N, C-alpha and C positions, 0 to 999 in steps of 0.2 A: 504494500500500500504506500503510495507516494506521500510526501510530507504535506502536500496540499489537501489530499483526501483525508489524511489524519487530522488536519486542522478543522476541516468541515465536520468530520465525524465527531470530534471533540465538542464543537459548538452545538451540534444537534443533541448529543448526550447531555450537555449542560442544561438544555431546556427540559429534557425528560426528567433529569435528576432533581430539578427544581419543583417537581410535582410530588406532593405527598398524598397519603390516603384521603386526607380531607380537602384536597384542592378541588374546587368546583369545576364542572365542565365548562362553565362560562369563562373561568380564568384560564383554563387550558386553551380554549379557542382564542382568547385575546393574546396570550403569550405566543401562540403559533403564528397568528397573523402578524404580530409585531417582530417576530424573528426574521422575517424576510424583508428585504428592502422594498419600498413601494416603487411603482413605475416612475421613471424620470419625469420631470415637470413638463416635458414636451409631449407626453403621451396623453391622448384623449381617453378619459374613463367616464362613461355615461351610464348611470343606472337606468334600468327599465324593468318592465314586467311583460313576460311572454307566456301565454297559456296559463296565466295565473301564478307563474313562478318568477321570483326575482332573478334578474340577470344583470350582467354588466357588459357593455360594449367597450372593447379596448382596442384602440387604433394608434399605431405608430405613425409619425409624420411620413407622408408620401404613400401610405398604405391606402388601398382602395376600399371605399364603403360598399362597392358592388361585389366584392369577393369576400367570402366568409369562411371561417372555420369555427367550430364549436369546441369548448373545452369543458371536460367533466373532471373536477379536481379530486384528489385523493385525500386521505386523512383518517383511514380506518373507520369510515362511516360516522365518525364522532367529531372531528375537527376539520379545519380547512375551509376555504372560502375563495371568492374572487380576489379578496385582498391578499391572502397568503400566496396565491399563484399569479398575482397581477404582473409582477416583473417578468416571469417566464412567458406569460401570454403576450406581453408587450414585445418581448424579444422575438417571439415566434411571428408576431405581426410584422415586425421590421424585416425579418429574414424572408418571409413569404410574400410580403406586399398585400396581405389580406387582413381584414378586421377580425379580431377574436371576440367570440361571445362566450362569456363564462357563466355557467349555471350555478346559482346559489340554492342548491337543493336542500331539503329538510334533513336534519341530522339526528342520529340516535344519541342518547337513549330516549329523548322526548318523542321521536317519530321512528317507529319500528318498520322493518321490512313489511311491505314493499314501497313505503312512502317516497324514498329517494328515487327509486326506479320510476315510479309514476311521474315524478317531477321531470326527469330527463325525457321521458316519452312525451309529456305535455309540451315541452319546449320544442323538441324536434318536430312534432306533429303540427305545431302552430307557426312555424317559421314562414315568413312571406317569401323568402328565397327558396327556390327549388331545392329540396333536400338532396336530390340526386346529384347536385353540383357541389355539395358541402362535405368537407372532411371533418371528422370528429376525433379529437385527441383526448386521451384520458390517462391518468396515472393511478397506480396502486389500486385502492378500493374503487376509485372511479372507473377502472377498467371493468370490474364486475358490473357496475351500474350500466355502463355503455353497452356491453354485450347482452345484458338482460333486456335493455330497452330495444335493441335491434331484434331480439327474438320476438318481442311483442309487436313491433311494427311489421315484421315479416308475416306473423300470424294474422294480422289485420289486412294483409294484402297492400299495405302502404308502401310508398317509395322508401328506399333505404339510402343512407349516406353514400357518397362517392368512394370513400376510403376511411379506414380506421387506423389510428396510431395509438399504441398501447405501451406505456412506459412503466416498467416494473409492475406488470399487472398482477393483482391478487384476485384470482378467479376460481380457486378451489378452497372454499371455506371449511372443507373437511381436513385440509392441510395434510394430504397423504403423500406428497412428493418426497423423494429421497433427500432433496436439498435442505429440507427442514432439519435434517440430522447432519448431513455432510458439510453444510455451510454454517452450522451453528457457531463454529469458532471464528469464522471470517466475517460474519455479519454481526457487528457490534451494536447495530441500531435496532434490529427486529429479531425477536425470538418467538418460538412457537407458542409459549405460554401467554405472551403479550397478545398475539394474534388471536388465540382462542378466546381471550377475554373480550376483545373487540367484536369478534364474530358473535359471541353470545349476547353481548349488549345490543347488537343490531337485529339478530334473528329471533331471540327469545325462544318461542316454542316451534318455530319453523324448522323443518328438517333441512340441514345444510346440503343434503344430497339433491334437493330439487334444482332443476336447471336454472331457474330464475334466481336462486340464492347463490349457487355455485355454477356459473355458466361454462365451466370446463366440461360440464355434463350435457351441454346443449348440442343440438343438431345444427351444424354450421352450414348446411346446404343453402346456397344462395347468398351467403354473407359477402360484404364488400371486401376488396383486397385489404390486407393488414400489413402494417409495419410494427414490429415488436422490438423494443429495447429492454435489456436487462443487464445488471451487473453480474459478472460471473461468480462472485462470492456471496450473492444474496440468498437468503433462505427461500425467496420466491423464484429462484432460477427454474425449478421444476415446473412451477405454474406456467411460466413463459414457454418452456420447451414443450410441455404437453399440449398447451393451447395451439402452438404452431403445428405440431404433429397432427392433432385432430382436425384442425381447420384445413390443412392440406389434404388430408384423407377425404374430406368432403368436397374437394375441388376448389377451395379458396386459395388464391394466390397469396403467399405469405413470405415476407422477408423478416427473418429473425437475426438481430444483431446482438451478440453477447459481448459486453464491454469489460475487458480485463481491468481489475483493480477498482472498479467503480462501485459506488454505494447506491442505495435505494433512491430512485428518482434523482440521480446526480444532475440532471438537466436543470434543476432549480438553483444551481450554484455556478452560473456562467462567469461571474466576476472572479471566481477563484480557480475554476477547473477548465483548462483548455478543452478537455474532452466534452464538457457540457456545451461549449460553443460549437464544436464540430457536430455534435448530436443535433443541436437546434438547426443548423444548416441542412443536415441530412433530412430532418423532418420536413423542413420547408420545401426541399427538392421533391420529396415524395408527394406531398399534398399538391404541389404545383405541376406534377408530371401529367402529360396527356393521358387520358384513361387507358388507351391501348398499351402505353408503356408501363403504366402501373400494374396492369393485368399481367404483364410478363415478368413480374418480380420473381426472384429465385425462391 
């Protein structure tokens, strides 16, 4: 692990270790939002409501209002917001030349499964822009929400997004992958026990094997092309690898990029990690690619 990654890891762990048993969820959310830098002053951030769900339009200078990508943030279904991910979305807007739309979906434990999924579906279904021209980016738990939302849209016979980008996706809430054990020593940020607690807080009585809870169990037939990024030392490595394998088996074009030495959703640290800046450019190139080129991904 590089010294830069070590520094970032230490800062993340500093936030986690500041939370005690009696720390409120509201305080955790505030701490996580404030941990990340806000978008720079030249970025346009405009709150809105789409489909009854709060959202934020985030546009870098020179980016087009006529081109759009949607972002579904992570945070273990409990924390995270357009504020925590605003800088990353702004950088993606700058790199892609498109406006980002961040969904501020309802969080657990106040709102249990499937409230967050319903919010993502509501926004995607209510977009005025043709969804078939829109790419959707999601990280961590947001990856589960996105894939579940696509399942619902497909079952409705609705149009699906042009492409999906999944960053360190957490898509098996049963947590059966071998990396939960083999990467336990290398992933200092997330451990299986922590993820079990988050999944329980979100699902309560829902069976984690249901495909809407753990979309690794989904039928991926007809899904849009996918780009998947994951750090090779993450406990979620198996989630990403199994997702890629099962989607490909269903005929979905998938590009899986495994990043040596990188931590969970490292793309959120572009000021410190050169790899994050490269990853952002890679994502922008993928969502900007002509459809026939994207369909041909390895």
